[in-house]
N, C-alpha and C positions, 0 to 999 in steps of 0.2 A: 582563427585567434581574433578577437576584438582589438582594435586599434585603441593604444592609450593616448591621453592628451599629455604632452609634456609641460611641465611646471619647472620654473627655476627657482632655487633658494639661493641666498646670500649668506656665507658664513663670514660677516663684514665685522673686520678687526680695526680698532684703535687702540692704540698704546697698550696692546696686549690682551685687551678684552674684546668678548664677542656681542654683538647686538642681538637681543631679542625682542619681537613686536607682540603684544597682547592684542587679540583680535577683539573686535567689537561688532562684527558682522562676518557671515550671517548668524543668525541668534544660536544654533547649533553648534558653534564653534566659539562665540564668545566668551572673554575670560579667560581661555587656553592660550598658549605661548608659541609662537612660531619663528622660524628664520624669515625675513622678509623676503618678497619675491613674488613670481605671478605666472602666468600663462605664456608660453614662447608663440607670437603670431605667426600667421603663415608667411614664407619667406625670411623668417628672421633667424639667424642663428642663436644659441643658448647664451652666449656671452653678451650679444647686444642686447637680449631679452634681459637679462641681468642689470645691465645699465639703464635700460629704459625704465624698469620696473623700481628701481631704488629712486630715479629721480621723480616718477610720478608718486610712490607711496610715502616717501622720505623726504623729498627735496634735495638730496644731496648727488654730488657726482661721486662716483666709486670705479674702480680699475679692477676687473677680475684677474686673478693670478693664477689659480690652480683648479682643477676640477678634484672634487672629494669621491673617492673611489665607490662606485654603487648608484642604482637607482632605487630610488625609496617609494613604495607603493602608498598613496594616499587614500586609496579606496575610491569608489565610484568613478572608476575608469582613469583615474589620474597618477601620473608619477613623477616623483621631484627628481631632478639632478640638482646638486650644490656645488657653487665655487667658492671658493677662498677669495675673498675682495677684499681690497685696502682704501679707505676713505681718503679722497682727494680733496674734496672742497664741501662745506656746507655743515651744520648741524643738524643731524636727523631729528625729523619731528613727524609725529602720525597723522598723517595727511587723509589718507584711504584706509577704511577697515581696520584702523587700530587705535586704540584710545590710550596706550601706554607704551614707551619704549624704555628699556633697561639694558645697560652695558655690563655684561657678567664678566666677572674673573673667572680664572679654571676654577678654583674652587666653589664658585658660585654656580656652576653649569646646572646642576639638578635642584636648585633653590625655586625653580620656576615650574609650572604644572605645563609641560609640553604638549602640544597635539601630538596624538598616537603615531601618526605617521612622521614626525619631526624627530622622535625619540631614537630611531635606529641611525637617521642622518648625523645627530648628534653625537651618537657612539661611534660611528664611522669616521668621524672627524677626529675625535680623541684618539681613535685606532691609528688612523693616518697621520696624525701629528706625533708618533711614537709616544704615545701616553699622555701628552700634555698639551693643551691648546696655547699657542704662540702666536705671537702678530707673525704673521707670514713674511712681513716687508723686514724683517729680521733676518732672513736668512732663505736658502732655498726653499722652494715648495715643489714636491713632486705632483706632476700632472699627468696620471696615466691614461693612454688611450682609453676611450670608450670601450667596455667589454672586456679590459685586459685585468681586471680586478673586479670582483664581487665582493662588497660589504658581507660579513658573517653576521650581520644581526637579524634579528626576526624580522619580517615585514618588508626587508630590501628584496629587490626585484633584480636580477642579474640581467645585464643588456645582452640581446640575443641577436645584434646584428642590426645593421642598416635597415630602416623601416619598421623597426618593433616598435617604436615610440611616435606617435603622431607629431611630428614637427616637421618644418619646412627647412631644416639644415642640409648641407650636401650629404646625399645617400639617403634621405628620407623618402618615402614611398610617394609618388604622383598623387595628385589630388587631395594632398591632407589640408585639414583645417582644425583650427580650435574652437 
């Protein structure tokens, strides 16, 4: 089995709206929308990578609140894990690899052209929020253990246990790197 590279995505909320970021690079992804985030570095937990990536890409401080069920296949050996997060400080700005940001209300989620790998993540986000996207700071957020729930959307990849995705969080395989 080929080791997959772990990527984190942020379902970043503010006032009940979800933040979407339009890619400007690389060329094959430019113009499409995604959840902001990036690669998990060696020795880094997913939640820590999320905070770091949001600081680097958007210039904001955020708090991870709970993981969205499922691992999402991005192709070319990458798998994305998504966390709901709350904006703590700063105004998001497109600092790296994005040229536009947009806050989407629940009824606007499908008005942007999401990257194919993000589509099942958005659907899982909706499904895990009991049919509506809400600001997680307004109520409790479910945080299932990795592997306990698998998104039923096409393109998602079930977590097959420790070491199945290359990252350096506890339980990952030795010698992993991104």
